[in-house]
VOTORZA-395383 format. One record per residue (C-alpha): y, x, z; residue in one letter. Coordinates in steps of 0.25 Angstrom, whole numbers, plus 2048, in hexadecimal, padded with zeros to 3 digits. Last residue first. Layout:
% VOTORZA-395383
r Y Y&X X&Z Z&code a
...
***
This chain:
% VOTORZA-395383
r Y 2E3&X 503&Z F1C&code x
r Y 2E0&X 4F4&Z F19&code x
r Y 2D1&X 4F4&Z F1D&code x
r Y 2D1&X 4FC&Z F2A&code x
r Y 2DE&X 4F7&Z F2D&code x
r Y 2D9&X 4E9&Z F2D&code x
r Y 2CE&X 4EC&Z F37&code x
r Y 2D8&X 4F2&Z F41&code x
r Y 2E1&X 4E6&Z F3F&code x
r Y 2D5&X 4DC&Z F42&code x
r Y 2D1&X 4E4&Z F4E&code x
r Y 2DF&X 4E3&Z F54&code x
r Y 2E0&X 4D4&Z F51&code x
r Y 2D2&X 4D2&Z F57&code x
r Y 2D7&X 4D9&Z F64&code x
r Y 2E4&X 4D1&Z F64&code x
r Y 2DC&X 4C4&Z F63&code x
r Y 2E1&X 4BD&Z F70&code x
r Y 2EF&X 4B9&Z F6B&code x
r Y 2EE&X 4B5&Z F5C&code x
r Y 2EF&X 4C0&Z F51&code x
r Y 2E0&X 4BF&Z F4F&code x
r Y 2E1&X 4B3&Z F45&code x
r Y 2ED&X 4B9&Z F3E&code x
r Y 2E7&X 4C6&Z F3C&code x
r Y 2DA&X 4BF&Z F38&code x
r Y 2E1&X 4B7&Z F2D&code x
r Y 2E8&X 4C4&Z F27&code x
r Y 2DB&X 4CC&Z F27&code x
r Y 2D3&X 4C0&Z F21&code x
r Y 2DD&X 4BE&Z F16&code x
r Y 2DE&X 4CC&Z F12&code x
r Y 2CF&X 4CD&Z F10&code x
r Y 2CD&X 4DC&Z F0D&code x
r Y 2C1&X 4DD&Z F17&code x
r Y 2B9&X 4D4&Z F0F&code x
r Y 2AB&X 4CF&Z F14&code x
r Y 2AE&X 4D2&Z F22&code x
r Y 2BC&X 4CE&Z F21&code x
r Y 2B8&X 4C0&Z F1D&code x
r Y 2AF&X 4BF&Z F29&code x
r Y 2BB&X 4C2&Z F32&code x
r Y 2C3&X 4B7&Z F2A&code x
r Y 2B9&X 4AD&Z F2D&code x
r Y 2B7&X 4B0&Z F3B&code x
r Y 2C6&X 4B1&Z F3D&code x
r Y 2C8&X 4A3&Z F37&code x
r Y 2BE&X 49D&Z F41&code x
r Y 2C3&X 4A4&Z F4D&code x
r Y 2D2&X 4A4&Z F4E&code x
r Y 2D3&X 498&Z F45&code x
r Y 2CD&X 48F&Z F50&code x
r Y 2D7&X 484&Z F4F&code x
r Y 2D6&X 485&Z F40&code x
r Y 2E2&X 48A&Z F38&code x
r Y 2DB&X 498&Z F34&code x
r Y 2CE&X 490&Z F31&code x
r Y 2D0&X 48D&Z F22&code x
r Y 2D5&X 49B&Z F20&code x
r Y 2C9&X 4A1&Z F26&code x
r Y 2C0&X 498&Z F1E&code x
r Y 2C7&X 49D&Z F11&code x
r Y 2C5&X 4AC&Z F16&code x
r Y 2B7&X 4AA&Z F18&code x
r Y 2B5&X 4A3&Z F0A&code x
r Y 2BC&X 4AE&Z F03&code x
r Y 2B3&X 4B8&Z F09&code x
r Y 2A6&X 4B1&Z F07&code x
r Y 2A9&X 4AE&Z EF8&code x
r Y 2A1&X 4B9&Z EF1&code x
r Y 297&X 4BC&Z EFC&code x
r Y 292&X 4AE&Z EFD&code x
r Y 28E&X 4A7&Z F0B&code x
r Y 29C&X 4A4&Z F0E&code x
r Y 29E&X 49E&Z F00&code x
r Y 293&X 494&Z F03&code x
r Y 298&X 491&Z F11&code x
r Y 2A6&X 48D&Z F0B&code x
r Y 2A4&X 47E&Z F0C&code x
r Y 29D&X 480&Z F1A&code x
r Y 2A9&X 488&Z F1F&code x
r Y 2B3&X 47D&Z F1C&code x
r Y 2A9&X 473&Z F22&code x
r Y 2A9&X 47A&Z F2F&code x
r Y 2B8&X 47A&Z F2F&code x
r Y 2B9&X 46B&Z F2E&code x
r Y 2C8&X 467&Z F32&code x
r Y 2CB&X 460&Z F25&code x
r Y 2D3&X 46B&Z F20&code x
r Y 2C7&X 474&Z F22&code x
r Y 2BE&X 46B&Z F1A&code x
r Y 2C8&X 46B&Z F0E&code x
r Y 2CA&X 47A&Z F0E&code x
r Y 2BB&X 47B&Z F0E&code x
r Y 2BA&X 472&Z F02&code x
r Y 2C4&X 47A&Z EFB&code x
r Y 2BD&X 487&Z EFE&code x
r Y 2B0&X 481&Z EF9&code x
r Y 2B6&X 47E&Z EEC&code x
r Y 2BB&X 48C&Z EEA&code x
r Y 2AE&X 491&Z EEE&code x
r Y 2A7&X 489&Z EE3&code x
r Y 2B0&X 48E&Z ED9&code x
r Y 2AD&X 49C&Z EDD&code x
r Y 29E&X 499&Z EDD&code x
r Y 29F&X 494&Z ECF&code x
r Y 2A6&X 4A0&Z ECB&code x
r Y 29B&X 4A9&Z ED1&code x
r Y 291&X 4A0&Z EC9&code x
r Y 299&X 4A1&Z EBC&code x
r Y 299&X 4B1&Z EBE&code x
r Y 28A&X 4B1&Z EBF&code x
r Y 288&X 4A8&Z EB3&code x
r Y 292&X 4B1&Z EAB&code x
r Y 28A&X 4BD&Z EAF&code x
r Y 27D&X 4B6&Z EAB&code x
r Y 283&X 4B3&Z E9E&code x
r Y 288&X 4C1&Z E9C&code x
r Y 27A&X 4C6&Z E9F&code x
r Y 274&X 4BC&Z E94&code x
r Y 27E&X 4C0&Z E8A&code x
r Y 27B&X 4CF&Z E8C&code x
r Y 26C&X 4CC&Z E8B&code x
r Y 26E&X 4C4&Z E7E&code x
r Y 277&X 4CF&Z E78&code x
r Y 26C&X 4D9&Z E7B&code x
r Y 262&X 4D1&Z E75&code x
r Y 26A&X 4CE&Z E69&code x
r Y 26D&X 4DC&Z E66&code x
r Y 27C&X 4DE&Z E65&code x
r Y 283&X 4DC&Z E57&code x
r Y 290&X 4E4&Z E57&code x
r Y 29C&X 4E1&Z E4E&code x
r Y 2A6&X 4EA&Z E47&code x
r Y 2B4&X 4EE&Z E4B&code x
r Y 2B9&X 4F6&Z E57&code x
r Y 2C8&X 4F4&Z E58&code x
r Y 2C8&X 4E8&Z E62&code x
r Y 2D5&X 4E0&Z E61&code x
r Y 2DD&X 4E4&Z E6D&code x
r Y 2DD&X 4DD&Z E7A&code x
r Y 2E9&X 4DE&Z E84&code x
r Y 2EF&X 4D1&Z E80&code x
r Y 2E2&X 4C9&Z E84&code x
r Y 2E1&X 4D1&Z E91&code x
r Y 2F0&X 4CE&Z E94&code x
r Y 2EE&X 4BF&Z E91&code x
r Y 2E2&X 4BF&Z E9B&code x
r Y 2EA&X 4C6&Z EA5&code x
r Y 2F5&X 4BD&Z EA5&code x
r Y 2EB&X 4B1&Z EA6&code x
r Y 2E4&X 4B8&Z EB2&code x
r Y 2F0&X 4BB&Z EBA&code x
r Y 2EE&X 4CA&Z EBF&code x
r Y 2F6&X 4CE&Z EB2&code x
r Y 303&X 4C8&Z EB7&code x
r Y 302&X 4D0&Z EC5&code x
r Y 310&X 4D7&Z EC5&code x
r Y 317&X 4E5&Z EC6&code x
r Y 30E&X 4EE&Z EBE&code x
r Y 307&X 4E3&Z EB7&code x
r Y 314&X 4DF&Z EAF&code x
r Y 313&X 4ED&Z EA8&code x
r Y 305&X 4EA&Z EA4&code x
r Y 309&X 4DC&Z E9F&code x
r Y 315&X 4E1&Z E98&code x
r Y 30D&X 4EC&Z E91&code x
r Y 302&X 4E2&Z E8D&code x
r Y 30C&X 4D8&Z E87&code x
r Y 312&X 4E4&Z E80&code x
r Y 305&X 4E7&Z E79&code x
r Y 306&X 4D9&Z E74&code x
r Y 311&X 4DE&Z E6B&code x
r Y 307&X 4E5&Z E62&code x
r Y 2FB&X 4EE&Z E65&code x
r Y 2F2&X 4EF&Z E71&code x
r Y 2EC&X 4FD&Z E73&code x
r Y 2F6&X 501&Z E7E&code x
r Y 2F3&X 4F4&Z E86&code x
r Y 2E4&X 4F6&Z E84&code x
r Y 2E5&X 504&Z E8A&code x
r Y 2EE&X 500&Z E95&code x
r Y 2E5&X 4F4&Z E9A&code x
r Y 2D8&X 4FB&Z E98&code x
r Y 2DD&X 507&Z EA0&code x
r Y 2E2&X 4FE&Z EAA&code x
r Y 2D4&X 4F8&Z EAB&code x
r Y 2CC&X 505&Z EAC&code x
r Y 2D6&X 50B&Z EB7&code x
r Y 2D6&X 4FE&Z EBF&code x
r Y 2C7&X 4FD&Z EBF&code x
r Y 2C5&X 50B&Z EC4&code x
r Y 2D0&X 50A&Z ECE&code x
r Y 2CD&X 4FD&Z ED6&code x
r Y 2CC&X 4EE&Z ED1&code x
r Y 2D5&X 4E7&Z EDB&code x
r Y 2DF&X 4F1&Z EDF&code x
r Y 2E0&X 4F8&Z ED1&code x
r Y 2E2&X 4EA&Z ECB&code x
r Y 2ED&X 4E7&Z ED4&code x
r Y 2F3&X 4F4&Z ED2&code x
r Y 2F3&X 4F2&Z EC3&code x
r Y 2F8&X 4E4&Z EC3&code x
r Y 304&X 4E6&Z ECC&code x
r Y 309&X 4DA&Z ED3&code x
r Y 2FE&X 4DC&Z EDD&code x
r Y 2F9&X 4CD&Z EDC&code x
r Y 2F7&X 4C1&Z EE5&code x
r Y 302&X 4C6&Z EEF&code x
r Y 303&X 4C8&Z EFE&code x
r Y 30C&X 4D0&Z F07&code x
r Y 319&X 4CE&Z F01&code x
r Y 321&X 4D8&Z F09&code x
r Y 318&X 4DE&Z F13&code x
r Y 316&X 4D8&Z F21&code x
r Y 308&X 4DC&Z F21&code x
r Y 304&X 4E7&Z F18&code x
r Y 2FD&X 4E3&Z F0B&code x
r Y 2EF&X 4E8&Z F0A&code x
r Y 2E9&X 4DB&Z F0F&code x
r Y 2F2&X 4D2&Z F07&code x
r Y 2ED&X 4D8&Z EFA&code x
r Y 2DE&X 4D5&Z EFC&code x
r Y 2DD&X 4C7&Z EF7&code x
r Y 2E7&X 4C7&Z EEB&code x
r Y 2E4&X 4D5&Z EE7&code x
r Y 2D5&X 4D1&Z EE5&code x
r Y 2D8&X 4CD&Z ED6&code x
r Y 2CD&X 4D6&Z ED1&code x
r Y 2C5&X 4DC&Z EDC&code x
r Y 2C9&X 4E4&Z EE9&code x
r Y 2C9&X 4F2&Z EE3&code x
r Y 2BD&X 4F9&Z EDF&code x
r Y 2C1&X 508&Z EDE&code x
r Y 2CE&X 509&Z EE6&code x
r Y 2CA&X 4FF&Z EF1&code x
r Y 2D4&X 501&Z EFD&code x
r Y 2DE&X 509&Z EF4&code x
r Y 2DE&X 4FE&Z EEA&code x
r Y 2E2&X 4F4&Z EF4&code x
r Y 2EC&X 4FD&Z EF9&code x
r Y 2F2&X 4FE&Z EEB&code x
r Y 2F2&X 4EF&Z EEA&code x
r Y 2F9&X 4ED&Z EF7&code x
r Y 304&X 4F7&Z EF3&code x
r Y 306&X 4F0&Z EE6&code x
r Y 308&X 4E3&Z EEE&code x
r Y 312&X 4E9&Z EF7&code x
r Y 31A&X 4F0&Z EEC&code x
r Y 31A&X 4E2&Z EE4&code x
r Y 320&X 4DB&Z EF0&code x
r Y 32A&X 4E5&Z EF2&code x
r Y 32E&X 4E5&Z EE3&code x
r Y 32F&X 4D5&Z EE4&code x
r Y 337&X 4D6&Z EF1&code x
r Y 341&X 4E0&Z EEB&code x
r Y 344&X 4D7&Z EDF&code x
r Y 344&X 4DE&Z ED1&code x
r Y 350&X 4DB&Z EC9&code x
r Y 354&X 4EA&Z EC8&code x
r Y 346&X 4EC&Z EC2&code x
r Y 349&X 4E2&Z EB7&code x
r Y 357&X 4E8&Z EB5&code x
r Y 351&X 4F6&Z EB3&code x
r Y 347&X 4F0&Z EA9&code x
r Y 352&X 4E9&Z EA1&code x
r Y 359&X 4F7&Z EA1&code x
r Y 34C&X 4FE&Z E9C&code x
r Y 34A&X 4F2&Z E92&code x
r Y 358&X 4F5&Z E8C&code x
r Y 356&X 504&Z E8B&code x
r Y 348&X 501&Z E84&code x
r Y 34F&X 4F7&Z E7A&code x
r Y 35A&X 502&Z E77&code x
r Y 34F&X 50C&Z E73&code x
r Y 348&X 501&Z E6B&code x
r Y 354&X 4FF&Z E63&code x
r Y 350&X 50B&Z E5B&code x
r Y 346&X 502&Z E54&code x
r Y 338&X 507&Z E53&code x
r Y 333&X 516&Z E52&code x
r Y 326&X 513&Z E58&code x
r Y 32A&X 519&Z E65&code x
r Y 336&X 510&Z E66&code x
r Y 32D&X 504&Z E62&code x
r Y 323&X 507&Z E6E&code x
r Y 32F&X 509&Z E77&code x
r Y 335&X 4FC&Z E74&code x
r Y 327&X 4F5&Z E76&code x
r Y 324&X 4FC&Z E83&code x
r Y 332&X 4F8&Z E88&code x
r Y 330&X 4E9&Z E84&code x
r Y 323&X 4E9&Z E8B&code x
r Y 329&X 4F0&Z E98&code x
r Y 334&X 4E7&Z E97&code x
r Y 32B&X 4DB&Z E97&code x
r Y 323&X 4E0&Z EA2&code x
r Y 330&X 4E2&Z EAB&code x
r Y 334&X 4D4&Z EA8&code x
r Y 327&X 4CF&Z EAC&code x
r Y 328&X 4D6&Z EB9&code x
r Y 336&X 4D1&Z EBB&code x
r Y 330&X 4C3&Z EBA&code x
r Y 33B&X 4B8&Z EB9&code x
r Y 330&X 4AE&Z EB5&code x
r Y 33A&X 4A6&Z EAD&code x
r Y 33E&X 4B2&Z EA5&code x
r Y 330&X 4B5&Z EA1&code x
r Y 32D&X 4A7&Z E9E&code x
r Y 339&X 4A6&Z E95&code x
r Y 335&X 4B3&Z E8E&code x
r Y 327&X 4AD&Z E8C&code x
r Y 32E&X 4A1&Z E85&code x
r Y 337&X 4AA&Z E7D&code x
r Y 32B&X 4B2&Z E77&code x
r Y 323&X 4A5&Z E75&code x
r Y 32F&X 4A0&Z E6C&code x
r Y 32F&X 4AD&Z E65&code x
r Y 321&X 4AD&Z E60&code x
r Y 322&X 4BA&Z E58&code x
r Y 313&X 4BB&Z E5A&code x
r Y 315&X 4C9&Z E5F&code x
r Y 321&X 4C4&Z E67&code x
r Y 318&X 4BA&Z E6D&code x
r Y 30D&X 4C4&Z E72&code x
r Y 319&X 4CD&Z E77&code x
r Y 31E&X 4C1&Z E7F&code x
r Y 310&X 4BD&Z E85&code x
r Y 30E&X 4C8&Z E8E&code x
r Y 31C&X 4C6&Z E94&code x
r Y 31A&X 4B7&Z E96&code x
r Y 30D&X 4BA&Z E9D&code x
r Y 313&X 4C4&Z EA6&code x
r Y 31E&X 4BA&Z EAA&code x
r Y 313&X 4B0&Z EAE&code x
r Y 30D&X 4BA&Z EB7&code x
r Y 31A&X 4BC&Z EBD&code x
r Y 31D&X 4AE&Z EBF&code x
r Y 310&X 4AB&Z EC5&code x
r Y 304&X 4A2&Z EC4&code x
r Y 302&X 4A4&Z EB5&code x
r Y 30A&X 498&Z EB2&code x
r Y 315&X 496&Z EBD&code x
r Y 313&X 48F&Z ECA&code x
r Y 31F&X 490&Z ED3&code x
r Y 329&X 495&Z EC9&code x
r Y 325&X 48B&Z EBE&code x
r Y 324&X 47F&Z EC8&code x
r Y 32F&X 476&Z EC3&code x
r Y 324&X 46D&Z EBC&code x
r Y 32D&X 469&Z EB1&code x
r Y 337&X 474&Z EAD&code x
r Y 330&X 481&Z EB2&code x
r Y 322&X 47C&Z EB3&code x
r Y 322&X 476&Z EA5&code x
r Y 329&X 482&Z E9F&code x
r Y 31F&X 48B&Z EA5&code x
r Y 313&X 483&Z EA0&code x
r Y 319&X 483&Z E92&code x
r Y 31B&X 493&Z E93&code x
r Y 30D&X 494&Z E98&code x
r Y 308&X 48C&Z E8C&code x
r Y 310&X 494&Z E82&code x
r Y 30A&X 4A0&Z E88&code x
r Y 2FC&X 49A&Z E86&code x
r Y 2FF&X 496&Z E78&code x
r Y 303&X 4A5&Z E75&code x
r Y 2F6&X 4AA&Z E7B&code x
r Y 2EF&X 4A0&Z E73&code x
r Y 2F5&X 4A5&Z E66&code x
r Y 2F1&X 4B3&Z E6A&code x
r Y 2E3&X 4AD&Z E6B&code x
r Y 2E3&X 4A7&Z E5D&code x
r Y 2E9&X 4B4&Z E57&code x
r Y 2DE&X 4BC&Z E5E&code x
r Y 2D3&X 4B3&Z E59&code x
r Y 2D9&X 4B4&Z E4A&code x
r Y 2DA&X 4C3&Z E4B&code x
r Y 2CC&X 4C5&Z E51&code x
r Y 2C9&X 4C5&Z E60&code x
r Y 2C1&X 4D1&Z E64&code x
r Y 2CC&X 4D7&Z E6D&code x
r Y 2CD&X 4CA&Z E75&code x
r Y 2BF&X 4CD&Z E7A&code x
r Y 2C3&X 4D9&Z E82&code x
r Y 2D0&X 4D5&Z E89&code x
r Y 2CC&X 4C6&Z E8B&code x
r Y 2BF&X 4CB&Z E92&code x
r Y 2C7&X 4D4&Z E9B&code x
r Y 2D0&X 4C9&Z E9E&code x
r Y 2C4&X 4C0&Z EA2&code x
r Y 2BF&X 4CB&Z EAB&code x
r Y 2CD&X 4CB&Z EB2&code x
r Y 2CC&X 4BC&Z EB4&code x
r Y 2BE&X 4BD&Z EB9&code x
r Y 2C2&X 4C7&Z EC3&code x
r Y 2CA&X 4BC&Z ECA&code x
r Y 2BD&X 4B4&Z ECC&code x
r Y 2B8&X 4BF&Z ED5&code x
r Y 2C4&X 4C0&Z EDD&code x
r Y 2C2&X 4B9&Z EEB&code x
r Y 2B3&X 4BB&Z EED&code x
r Y 2B5&X 4C9&Z EE8&code x
r Y 2BE&X 4CC&Z EF3&code x
r Y 2B6&X 4D8&Z EF9&code x
r Y 2B6&X 4DE&Z EEB&code x
r Y 2A9&X 4E5&Z EE6&code x
r Y 2A6&X 4DA&Z EDC&code x
r Y 2B4&X 4DA&Z ED7&code x
r Y 2B6&X 4E9&Z ED6&code x
r Y 2A9&X 4E9&Z ECE&code x
r Y 2AF&X 4DF&Z EC5&code x
r Y 2BB&X 4E7&Z EC3&code x
r Y 2B3&X 4F3&Z EC0&code x
r Y 2AA&X 4EC&Z EB5&code x
r Y 2B6&X 4E5&Z EAE&code x
r Y 2BE&X 4F2&Z EAE&code x
r Y 2B2&X 4FA&Z EA8&code x
r Y 2B1&X 4EF&Z E9E&code x
r Y 2C0&X 4F2&Z E9A&code x
r Y 2BE&X 501&Z E9B&code x
r Y 2B2&X 4FF&Z E91&code x
r Y 2BA&X 4F6&Z E87&code x
r Y 2BF&X 502&Z E7F&code x
r Y 2B1&X 506&Z E7D&code x
r Y 2AF&X 4FC&Z E73&code x
r Y 2A3&X 4F2&Z E74&code x
r Y 2AB&X 4E6&Z E71&code x
r Y 2B1&X 4ED&Z E65&code x
r Y 2A4&X 4EC&Z E5D&code x
r Y 2A7&X 4DD&Z E5C&code x
r Y 29A&X 4D5&Z E60&code x
r Y 292&X 4CF&Z E55&code x
r Y 293&X 4C4&Z E4A&code x
r Y 28A&X 4BA&Z E52&code x
r Y 281&X 4BC&Z E5E&code x
r Y 28A&X 4C6&Z E65&code x
r Y 297&X 4BF&Z E60&code x
r Y 293&X 4B2&Z E65&code x
r Y 28E&X 4B8&Z E73&code x
r Y 29A&X 4C1&Z E74&code x
r Y 2A4&X 4B5&Z E71&code x
r Y 29C&X 4AC&Z E7B&code x
r Y 29E&X 4B7&Z E86&code x
r Y 2AD&X 4B8&Z E83&code x
r Y 2AF&X 4A9&Z E84&code x
r Y 2A6&X 4A8&Z E91&code x
r Y 2AF&X 4B3&Z E98&code x
r Y 2BC&X 4AE&Z E93&code x
r Y 2BA&X 49F&Z E96&code x
r Y 2B3&X 4A3&Z EA3&code x
r Y 2BF&X 4AA&Z EA8&code x
r Y 2C8&X 49F&Z EA4&code x
r Y 2C0&X 494&Z EAB&code x
r Y 2BF&X 49D&Z EB7&code x
r Y 2CE&X 49D&Z EB9&code x
r Y 2CE&X 48E&Z EB7&code x
r Y 2C3&X 48C&Z EC1&code x
r Y 2CA&X 495&Z ECB&code x
r Y 2D8&X 490&Z ECA&code x
r Y 2E2&X 495&Z EC0&code x
r Y 2ED&X 48B&Z EC1&code x
r Y 2F9&X 494&Z EBF&code x
r Y 2F1&X 49C&Z EB4&code x
r Y 2F0&X 48F&Z EAB&code x
r Y 2FB&X 492&Z EA2&code x
r Y 2F7&X 4A1&Z EA0&code x
r Y 2E8&X 49D&Z E9F&code x
r Y 2E9&X 493&Z E94&code x
r Y 2ED&X 49B&Z E87&code x
r Y 2E6&X 4A8&Z E8B&code x
r Y 2D9&X 4A1&Z E8F&code x
r Y 2D8&X 497&Z E84&code x
r Y 2DB&X 4A1&Z E79&code x
r Y 2D1&X 4AB&Z E7F&code x
r Y 2C6&X 4A1&Z E7E&code x
r Y 2CB&X 49D&Z E70&code x
r Y 2CB&X 4AC&Z E6C&code x
r Y 2BC&X 4AD&Z E70&code x
r Y 2B8&X 4A2&Z E67&code x
***
């Protein structure tokens, strides 16, 4: 049963990533969560749970889950990003529970990964030659993320000797023209050649390493100055975010909302959704303790993985130094599946029925609580659309009335205030109404980059010099 859930998620999510709205995102999250819980229930009351499920090797992973969840709860932006943590949690569940798939289930899931890759290739061909929008809106939302997907699939296809899929993924990589993916592929190929050389393999591997070094130098030579400058700016922002909250971070996926506040005005490429370095981004969002545990999990699991799939992981880890591919949920879920190794501990454990019942009851309560939060999130999205319609119709009071439930809740109060601020920026009395909303937003979240930018613009008019000066002094106390 569990393999069918993973098959659906891994086969469909890459092709659907470009249209990943909130309901679809939640559907994938719940598919993984409910599938894992159902598997636990059936095994606990049936043949028994695998002993490996209680292995100490999962302690760092559970610690990562707990620490990142704490960072989310402590985040001043939890109203923006709490749904995003669900994508990370789904990846962790895939990583753990994929270890307990038997050979038949693993083969079935591997086939689903292959089918998902062919589906992505088919969509790419359709967009490139029929819809003519491949560059503007590719699968996996971005050419660099699509390139990482193709690089991860190539070793999987090589292991299966699926040469047509290898060629299809190479074609995708060439279409994307991603230098980051080229570096990742070279890193994986170099690691493979070095491993064969250490193992006494073909003497030609030395020549292969030399050729790879020349190709790597050519890739570095092809780097564009604006691309390098942009990444340096984003990496600096991520580091300053980490320096501001080194222990708790800003919450998973918060870089999108905070980065602009830490970027000096007038800098090259001031704004980005991702830090273009997965390690710095995770550090800034989740703090040092969670990052140390998670990076230990990543590299330990990658080192333990056998076969050609190991080089998919090496490519992804190398790519993550210069890009954001693992921040894309579909790529992250595929990475977590490839990262999982079969559990070594054998045997079955039959927990006491009473304890199992209590644990499952607690899990059910947690799922209901999560479902309630997600329902509120969907309701907030609908309220924002109604508020926008009211504002465009010249009814600002109705717009505020639509968002009043969100204004009265702690979770969505900040996003609602900033949204009302944006709606009133073009109103005749923008200097008063919008400023009130944004000032209220800053009281709840002093790191709100949109509020700081909007207030600076509002207070830049003649007659508000004192407010502009006070605003800048307040900003410098936050973004030192």
